[in-house]
N, C-alpha and C positions, 0 to 999 in steps of 0.2 A: 309136372304131374306125370301120370302114366304114359309110357311110350308105346303101348301095345297097338293103338289104333293106326300107327304107321304101317302095320302089316296090311291093313285094308285100304288106307288112304295115305299114299306116300307123302302128301303134304298136309297131313292131319293136324288140326289145332292141338291135339294132345301129343303131337310129336315135335312141334316147333320148338319146344323148350330144349330139345336136345340137338338143335341145329345151330352151328356157330355162325353168327352174323358179325362178330367182332373182328374187324380188319385193322384195328389199331396197332397190333403187335405190342401193346403196353406190357411192360414188366416193371414191377416196383423194386425188384432187387437186382436187376441186370440179368443178362442171359446166363443161365446155369445149365451145365451139361445134363443130358438125359439120364434117367435112371430106370432100373428094372428090378423087380423081385417077384418070385412066384409064390403062390399060395395053394391051398386046399389039397392038390395032389403032390406038390413039391414043397409046400410051405411048412413042413413039420419041423424044420429044424434050423437053426443057427444063423440066419441072416441078421447082421448085427445092428443094434442100436446101442450107442454108448453115451454115458454122461460126458459132457464136454463143456469147455468154456464157451460162453455165449453171452453177448451183451444183453442185459435185461434180466439176468438171473436174479437181480435184486428184487424182482417181483415175488419171488418165493418167500415163504416165511410169514405171510400175512395171517392175521387171526382167523381161526376157523369160523365158518358161518355160524356155527352153533353158539358162539359167544356173542353174536350180535343181538342187541335187544329187539324183541319182537320178531325174531327170525324163525319162529316155530321150533325152538330148540327142544321142546318136549314132544314134537311130532315124530313119529316113527312109522315107516311103512309096515302095515299090520296085516298084510294078506299073503297067502302062499303064492309063490311065483307060478305063472301059467306056463306049462311046457310048450315047446315049439310043436307045430301041427301043420299037416297038409290036408286035413279033413275038411269037408264042406260043412263046417259048423262054426258057430261063434263060441269061443272058449273064454270064460271069465273065471275068477277065483271062486272057490267054495265060500258060501256065505253071502253071495251076491246074486241078484236077479236082473236079467236084461229083458226089457219090454220093447217090441217093435212098435214104433209110434207113427212114422210118416214115411210111406214108401212111394217110389215112382208111380205117378198116376193117381194117387189118393186125392179125393175131392177136397177143395177148400171151402165149399159152401154146401147148403142143403139142397140146391137144385141140380147139381151136377151128379150124374149117376156113378155108381161104383165102377172102378176100373176093371176092364175085362182081361187085361194083360195078355192079349193075343194079337195086338196090332190093329184091332178094329175100332178103337176109340178115335173120335174125330179130332182134327186139328184145332177146331174152335174150342173144344172142351179143354184142351191143354192149357188154355189161358186161365183156367180155373182149377188146375190140378197141380200136384207136386211135379216139379221138373225132374230131370235126370241128373245123375252124377252129383249127389249131395256133397257139399264141401264146407268151407268155413261158415261158422254160425255164431250167434250170440243170443243170450237170454236177457230180456228187459222186463223187469217186474211191473205189474199193473196194480192199481188200487183194487181192493177187494171187490168193489162194485163194478170193476172193469172199465172205469172212466178215468183215464189219465195215468200218469207214471207214478210208480212207487217202487223204486229200484230194489228195495230190500224184501219185497214180497216173494217168497219161495213157492207159494201155492197157486199163483195165477200170473201169467206173463205172456209176453210176445217172443216168439222165436223167429229171428231173422236168419235166413239160410241161403247160401249160394247154390246154384245148379250149374256146375262148371261146363259140362259137355254132354254128349249123348253116346250111348252104345246103339248105333243106328239100326242094326238089324233086329234088335229087340223092340224097337218102336213100331215097326211095320209088320203087316201080316205075312204069313208064309207065302200066300199067293202073290203078294206084291214083290216079295223077294225072288220068288221063282220066275216072275215076269221079267225081273232084272231092272236095274236103273244105272245109268252112268251120269257123270257130272256134266256132260254136254246137253242132256235133255232129261229134266226131272219133272215128275208130276207135281203140279203146284201145291195141292193139298198136303203132299208128303213134305215139301219144303216148309209149309206153314206149321206143320206139327213139330218139325225139328227146331224151327225158330222159337216156337212157344215152349219147348222143353228146356231151353236155356234160360239163364237169368237169375232171379232172386224170388224167394217166397217169404211172406210174412204171415205167420199163423199164431192164433191165440191158443195157449195150452193151459189146462187147469189140472190141479193135483187132487186126487181122491185117495186118501190113505197113502199107499206107496206107488200107485199107478198114475199115469197121466193120460189125459184125453185131449183131442183137438176140438175146440168149440167152433163147429162149422157155421154157427149162426152169428159169429162175431163180425162186426163191421170193420175190424182191423185187418181181416184176412184178405190177402191180395197177392197177385203175381206181377212182377216186372219181367219182361221177356226181351228177346233180341229185337223186338219191334216197338217197344214202349217209348214214348216221347221222353226225352231227357233235356235238361238245360246244361249249357256249357258255361262255367263260371271261372273266375280268376283271370290271370294275365293273358291267356290265349283267347278269351271270349271276344268275338268280333274280328279276330285276325283273319287275314286272307287265307291262311293255312287251313282253316276249318270252315270255309265257305263251301256250301254244296247247293245243289238244286233244291233240296228240301229246305235249307236255311241259308239263303243268299247273304244274310247279315252275319252268319257264323255264330249264332247265339243258341242254337238248338241242334239236336241230332235225334236219331231213333235207335234205341236199343242199348243194352249193356250185355257184354259178351265174354264168355270164357271166364266167369267169375270164380276166382280160386280162393285164396285166403281172404281174411277180412280185417277189420279194425273197429274200434269203438272210440267215442269222443267223451270228454268230461261233461258235455251238455246232453248226453243221452241219445245220441244218434248212431246209426250203423254205417260203417264204411265197407263197401264191397269193391274188390280190386280186380281189374281186368288183366288177365295174364296172356294166354296164347291166342290172342285175337287175330294175329296176322294171317294165318292160313285160311281164313274163311273167304277171302276176297278173290274174285276173278281179276287178273291183272295181265298186262302185256309184258314182254321181255323188257328188262330195264334199258337195254341198248336203244330202244325206240323212244326213250324219254329225254327231256332236256337234262343237262348236267346235274342240277340240284335235285330234281325229282329222281333221277337215276341213282344218285348217291344215297338218298334217304330210303328208297325202296330196297336197295342192296343191303343196307344196314339193319333194316327192320323186318323185311319180308323175304327178300331173295331176288336174284337176278332173272330167273327163268319165268316164262309165261306159265299161267296156271288158270284153270277154271274154278279154283277154290276147292277146299277139301270136300265139300258136300254139293257143289254145283248150284248153290242158291241163286246165282245170277242167271241161271239157264233153265227157266221153266219151258216145257215143251210148248211151242207156238209163240214164245216170247212173253214179255211182260204186258199182260192185259188188265192189270189191276187198276190202272188210271192214277195211281199214287206212287208209282215206282217201288213197289214192295220188293221187287227182285232186281231191278236195275241198280238199286242202291248198293248192291254187293259187287258192282263192276267198277274197278278203278281206272279203266281205260279212258283217256281223255278224248273228247269229241273235238270238233272244229271250233267250238265256242270257248268260253272261259270257265272258271271253276264253278260259277253260279249256274251253269247250264248242264252240268253232269255231276258225277260222284267221284272224280279223281281224288278228292280230299277226304273221302269217307273214312279211310283207315286212320286219318289224323284225329278223328273224333272218338277213337277207341284207344285203349292202353292207359286209362286214367284211373284214379281213385274216385269212386262215386259215393256221395253221401245221401243216405235215405233216412228220413224221420219216421220211425216205425209207428209213432203216435199221431201222425198227421197223414192219413191216407189220401187226402186230396191234393197234396203237394207233389210237384215233380222232383225226381231225383236230380242232384246237381253234380256234374263232373268237375272235380276240383283240380284245375290244371296247374296250380302252383306247385303241386307235388310231383310233377313230371310225368312224361309218357314213356313207358317201357313195358316189359312183361311183369307187371306187379304181382308178386306172390301174396303180399299182405301189407298192412300199415298198422304197426302197433305203437302206442304212445308211451313215452316216458311218463312218470308220475306228474300230474298237474300240480304246480306249486304257485301259490298266490304271488303275483308280482314277477313271475318268470314266464318266458315264452312257452308255448305249446310245442312239443317236439314229437316227431314220428320217425320210426326206423323202417326201412323198406328194402327188400331184395328183388333183384331182376333175375328171374329164373331161366337162365340159359347158360350153357357152357361159356366161360370167359366173360361173364357180365359182372356187374358191380353192386356194391351195397351203398344205399343212399340214406340221407337224413334230411328232414324238413324242419325248419325252425320258424315259428310265426314271428311276425313283426310286433303284433300286439301282445301284451303281457296278460296272463290269466287272471281273470276276475271271477271269483266264485258266484257273483250275482248273475253270471251268464249260464249257470248250471241248468236252467230250464229254457235256454234261448233257442233251441231247435235249430233250424237251418239258418236263421239269422245269425246265430253264434258261429255257425260254420262260415258264413260270409266274412265274419270279422277275423277269425283265426286261420282259416284255411285258404283264403283268397289272396292273402298278402303275407309273404314270408320269403325265406331264402332256402334254396335247395342245394345240398352238399353231396359230394361223393367221397368215398373212403379210399385213402392210399395207405397201405400197410408198409411199415419199414422193417428191415431185418433185425433191428435191435429190440423188438417188442413194443415199439411205439407206432403211432399212426397219426395222420392228420385228416381233417375234413376240408375239402376244397370246394369253394362256392362255385356253382354253375351259373356264371353271369357273363353277359356279353363282354364286360370290361376285362374279365379274367382270361378270355380266350387268347392264347399267345399269337403274336403276329406270325410266328414261324409255322403255325398250323394252317395248311392250305388245302386240306382234303375237302373242306366244305366251308362255304361262306355264310355265316349267320346274319340274318337281316335285322333281328331285334331280339329282345328277351323272350317273346312268345315263340320264336324260332328255336331258341336255346332249350326251352321247356318241352316243345313238341319233339325235338330231335336231341333229347338230352343224352342219349347214348353217344352220339357224335361229340357232344360237348365234353362228356366224361373221357372219351378217347383223347381229346385235345389236351385235357388237364392231367393226363398221366395216371388215371385211377388204376387200382389193382384188379386185374381180371381174376375172378373167383370160380369155384367149382359148383356152379348152379346155386346161387343164394336163394333160399326159399323163405320160410317163416322166420319172423323175428319175435323176440320176447324180451321184456325188461323185468329183471328180478325185483319184486316189490320192496325188498328190504335193502339189498346191497346196491341196487341200481345198475348192476352188470347187465350188458346187452348180449343176448345170445342169438346167433344166426345159424340156421341149419344149411349145410352145403351137401346136397343130396349125393352127388357123385360126378365123375367126369371121365369118360372113356378116353379123352385125349391127353389127360394130364400125364406128364413124364415122357411122352414120346419125343422123338427127335424132331428138330425143326419147328415149323409152324403148321397150323391147319390150313385148309384151302382158303379160309377167310383171312389168314394172316395172324391169327392168335397164337402167341407163344405157348408151346406145350410144356415148357420147362418147369421143373419143380421149383418151389420157393418156400421160405419158412412158414407161411400161413397156409400153403397147399403142398405139404411135404412128402406125400407118399405116392409111389408107383408100385404096382405088383400085378401078377397074373393070377387069376382066380378060375379054377376049373369048374365049369357048370356043364354037366353031361360030358360030351366029348370035346367041347370047345373051351378055349381059354378066353376069359374076359380080362381086359387089361386097362390100366389107368388107376384112378382113385375109385375103385370099384364100389366100395361100401360107404363112402362119404364120411364127413366129420362135422363137428359143431364148433364154430369159432366164438370166442367170448371177448367182449370189449368193455373197458372201463373209461368213462369220460374223465378228463382232467379236472381235479378238484371236486368230483362228484356232480358237476354241473352239466346237465344234458345239452345245453347250448354251447358247450366248449368247442374249440376248434382242434383239439388234439385228444388222443386217447392212448391207452395201453391195451395190449391184446395177448391172449394165449389160446390154445386149442383145448376146449373143455372135454371133448369126448371124440373118440374115433370109432366108427362102425367097423365091425369085423366078425368073422366066425370064431367061436370060442376056441377051436383047436388050431387056429392059424398061428403062424410064427409070432410069438409074443414080443420079440424085439423089434419087429418092423411093422407088421400088419395089425396084430391085436395089441396095440400100444396101450390101450386103456385097461387091459386085463379082464376082458369080458368073459363070463362063464356061460354055461348052458341056460342059466336062469335069466340072463340079461343080454345075450348077444343079439345083434340086430344089424341091418343093412339099410342104407339109403334113408337117412332121417329127413323128414319133410315137415309135418305139423309139429309145432312147438308152442305150448300155451301154459301160462302160469295161473294156478288157482287164485281166485279172488278171496275165497273163504279161508284157505290155509296158506299164509305167507310162506313162500319158498318151495311149495310143492309144484313141480314141473311135470307136465304130461308131454310125452314124445311119441310121435306117430311116424310110420314108415310107408313109403311108396317105392316098392322094390321090384326089380326084375332079376337081380343078380343072385339072390339067396333063396329064391322061391322053389328050388328043388329040395330044400331042406325045411322051409317053413313058409306059411302064408304071411302076409303083412300083419303088423302088430301095433300095440300101444304099450308103452312102458311108463312107469312112474319113477320120478327121480327127485332126489333132494340134493341139488348141487351146492357146492361150497361157494367160493368166491375166487375172482381172478388172482392168480399167483399162488394157488394152494398146491401146485404140483412142482415141477422141476424143469430145468433146461436139459434137452436131449439133442443128440445128433443122430438123425435117422438115416441109416444106410439102405438104399434101395439097390437091388441087384439087377444087372442087365439081363434081359431075355435075349438069347442068341438070335432068334428070328427077327428081332427088331434092331440089332446092332447096338452100338454105343458102349458105354462103360458104366460101372457102378457109380453111384452118386451119393454123397453124404450131405445132408441138409440139416443145419441147426434149427431148432424150433423150441417153443415153450409149450408144455403139455400140462393139463390139469391133473388133479389127484386121481389115482386109480379108482375104477368102479368097484363096488362091492355089493353084497346082498343088502346092506343097510342103506345104500344111497342110490341104487338102481335096480329095478325089478320089473319083469314082464307082467303086465296086468291083463292083457287081452290079445287074442289071436283071432283074426277074421276068417271068413269062409274062402273058398277057392277063388282065385282070380281077382280078389278085391284090393283096393287101397283103403287104408284107414286114414281118414282126414276129417278135420273139423271136430271141435270139442268146445263145450261150454257147460255151465253148471247153474244150479239154483243158488241164490245168495247164501244159503246156509250150508252149502257143500254136501248136502245129503242126497243129491241126485246129479248125475252128469249125463249130458247128451253127447252122443258120438255118432259120426257118420260112417257108414260102410258104403264105399263108392264102387261102382261097376263090378259086383261079383259076377263071375262067369264070363269075363270079357274075352277069354281065349277061345270061346266057342266060335266056330266058323259060321259065316253067313250061309254057306251051303247047308250046314246042319239045320239051321233055322228054316231055310227055304224048303227043306225036305220034311219039315215038321217032325224031326227026329228028336223029340224031347228027351228021350232017355240018354242021348249023347251030349246034352248040354253039360258044360263044365261044372255049372252050379245050378242049384234050384233054390238057393237061399233068397229071401227069408220064408217063402210060402211053403217050401217043401214039395213032396210028391214029384210031379213032372212039370211043375210050373216054370215059367221063364223067371230067371233071376231078376231082382230089382235092387237098385240103390235104395238105401233106407236109413232113417235116423232111429237109433235105439236110445232108450233111457235105462241107465244102470242105477240101481239102489242097493243098499246094504240091508240084508234081511233083518238085522237088529235095529234098523233105523238110524245107524250111525253115519259118521262122516266118511265119504268115499276115500279109500286108500288107507284109512286108519286101522 
């Protein structure tokens, strides 16, 4: 997600995703020489891409999606494209209305007072308020009487929503900021407020005509924070790697953290996914640790000592809570064993967490069979009777991998109302795979199992399968998985079954040699671009604008062990060189940078929503959301992309063969929304009838300096959205409806 907070916290949770921890040096295609090409100031002309022979070209020529039964062939994007904008407003097409529904600090119940938005609200109240940094979310229909599940009800439902992170200086008062705080000595109530502003919210929403309201009297409304009790389930439950002083038997932990994208289950529960959790912990330098602990800390967190991004382990005067509220963020081993300290606390984060929105009294369950990494989300393939349940997941950091989980048990529709018990059945027992992409347009899924770890791999010694799942990045290294350009949201086309994965960007891609962590920077067919992009006076280099990879399982079977791939779409500026950078032929109506959120409509088969989390193109436009009607794998062509060397970096031109999807056009890709200043657009869901969509506007105004807030200089805030005037900006959920009551996007 956003990298801005690194300016304020060098080891910020929101910056960890852009720190390379992959020391494997894996390349799926062998070492390929570096490449360079420049854009925006120098990119206006002639750096070549040429059609060429490429194994896998037989993928082209498939039937157009529009010929597929049920593919929404009569659906057309029916709105006017929204222009790019750097204004502090929310822009949507004419004929649509946006309502602000749920802002940072809004109460969830009738006893919590309205939010003051000046930093004066108490830490305790934040356990009953909207958290910060609204992210992935899902709508679950309720029965008209509000008692139980009715998934097709568009007028009353539960909205489950992630609160990924915080904009710290907007949570506290100007006086607190002026007094200053450092990570070595924090005021305990300030820590408590920040902890409570993370996590997940469940709220009941009701529709009245075209607008929605939050039912604050609902018994379903609740928050899960970074302090809430959670159960550990699956193969890692009870293992020594998750034993802590809080749970010596390794069966529980406290908190869910840095919840980014999400997922849903066929049995009607919500999956929240823990992404950049690593930076929150106080830790020693890894050189002080035993070999195995040193290796895992280096791979997941980093080698250097740190007080943690926000200093939650360091309340002034020490931890006087009596229940280790603050000590639990300290990974430093004591003289005792793991049951006497919190050296393993980080191992209890980085999981997919299942929540039953209809069962407020149940504890969330961390599903360890799906692996531990920087989970961006977990989206399922279509549930088919008699077939396994399958989930696709990205690990959002430079040089990390794409994963798939396949359940052991086969889907039985009688489990559709099974709640967390169904989760125990399908999500606690299965196989985890990692993707390896081949240069010929094929790929394989490799099982992450103890038996599959090659004897030649000596970088780390796995004790058991629980160790493989807890340290699955290391297992994926051992198995030769393909390092990717920050794999983020995944989505499965409801008609074609094609899998889409957003690759946000990679500033290291295409540079010479390896990163400090040992990750190869070389281009390859599935990550094929390098270029320089002028923003202001500085060049940004690498895969600056990102791309979206598309995969098709062999035989259309989501549990298959092989697949084919192409690149569906490349992000780029419209006037960039069209032979190398703007490969997809984007125009001013649909150009974008740094794809992140990707979500398929349930109401309109084949309608994809694409959201951006960008810092590269924000001199031209704020972050945005686009509507797309993608085709199918193989609808484009084989190309050889030539990247030009940049003199300051040395090296030579490089030509890389790849497979690209059909060109974008105004009929299949169009900008629908542009957000206010400083925001990220992330998180989307809809009512079952498709006549209302919910979208999250995360951290507007994040480039405001803490000194500006400390001086109470409201006029200098980067943004005042959504409240306007001189208000502090707030993350918020909006609801968009069509003025004629029609389906969104039509």
